[in-house]
C-alpha positions in Angstrom: 25.6 85.7 164.0 25.2 82.3 163.5 29.1 82.5 162.4 30.1 84.1 165.9 28.9 81.5 167.8 31.8 78.8 167.2 34.4 81.0 168.6 32.4 81.9 171.4 31.8 78.5 172.8 35.7 77.8 172.2 36.9 81.0 173.7 34.5 80.3 176.4 35.8 76.6 176.9 39.2 77.9 176.6 38.5 80.1 179.5 37.3 76.8 181.4 40.4 75.6 181.0 42.5 78.6 182.1 40.3 79.3 185.4 40.0 75.5 186.5 37.7 75.4 189.6 36.4 78.6 188.6 32.2 79.4 187.1 33.0 81.0 183.6 29.8 82.3 181.7 29.5 85.0 178.7 27.6 87.1 177.4 26.6 87.2 173.6 25.2 90.2 173.1 23.8 91.3 169.6 21.2 93.7 168.7 18.8 91.1 167.8 19.5 87.3 168.9 18.4 84.2 165.7 16.5 81.8 166.8 19.6 79.7 165.3 22.0 81.1 167.3 20.0 80.8 170.8 19.8 76.9 169.9 23.2 76.5 169.3 24.3 78.3 172.8 21.3 76.2 173.9 23.5 73.1 173.6 26.0 74.3 175.6 28.6 71.6 174.2 32.0 72.0 173.1 34.3 69.3 171.9 37.9 69.6 172.7 38.8 65.9 170.7 36.8 63.8 172.5 36.2 65.2 175.6 32.7 67.2 176.0 32.9 70.7 178.2 29.5 72.0 179.3 29.9 75.9 178.0 27.6 78.5 180.1 26.8 81.2 177.0 23.8 83.8 178.1 22.4 84.8 174.4 21.4 88.8 175.4 19.5 91.5 173.0 21.3 94.6 173.8 18.0 96.1 174.8 18.1 93.6 177.7 21.5 94.4 178.3 21.0 97.9 178.4 18.6 97.0 181.1 20.9 94.5 183.1 23.3 97.5 183.2 21.3 99.7 184.4 20.6 98.3 186.9 24.4 97.1 188.2 24.8 100.3 187.4 22.3 101.9 190.3 22.3 99.4 192.8 25.4 98.3 195.4 25.2 95.1 194.0 27.5 91.1 195.0 28.5 89.3 191.9 26.4 86.9 193.2 23.8 89.0 192.5 24.8 89.0 188.7 25.8 85.3 188.6 22.2 84.4 190.1 20.8 86.3 186.8 22.6 84.5 184.5 21.8 80.8 186.6 18.4 81.4 186.3 18.7 82.6 182.5 20.6 79.6 182.1 18.0 77.7 184.0 15.5 77.1 181.2 17.4 76.3 178.3 16.3 72.6 178.2 13.5 74.3 176.6 13.0 75.1 172.5 15.4 78.2 171.5 12.2 80.5 171.0 11.1 79.3 174.4 14.6 80.0 175.6 14.9 83.2 174.1 11.5 84.2 175.8 12.4 83.2 179.1 16.1 85.1 179.2 14.2 88.2 178.5 11.9 87.7 181.0 14.2 86.4 183.8 15.8 89.6 183.4 12.5 92.2 183.5 11.8 89.5 186.9 15.9 90.8 188.1 15.4 93.7 187.3 12.5 94.5 189.2 13.3 93.2 192.2 16.2 96.0 192.3 14.3 98.9 190.7 12.2 100.8 193.9 
């Protein structure tokens, strides 16, 4: 999975250039997420020559993605509801890779519990 980190960040940066003024997020979904992959996305920086670009990539396990999709399919949610989840997941990326990975799972569980009755 680590080899996939560079293209993910590059493509996210390319979409940010294609859609200036828009928030661009990327989900990286895998059966399990290695801490080294988490670290790559935690840094969240892409360089186009000497120009630094912040990229927002949320690494998510398949099981967490399934929880998220089940909520999105089961409720009438607005785009901002999902955007809030992504922003909340990204808000803790200043922590260590293992801590950020745990916080993403925690954010998803907390977010999903607010919509599941």
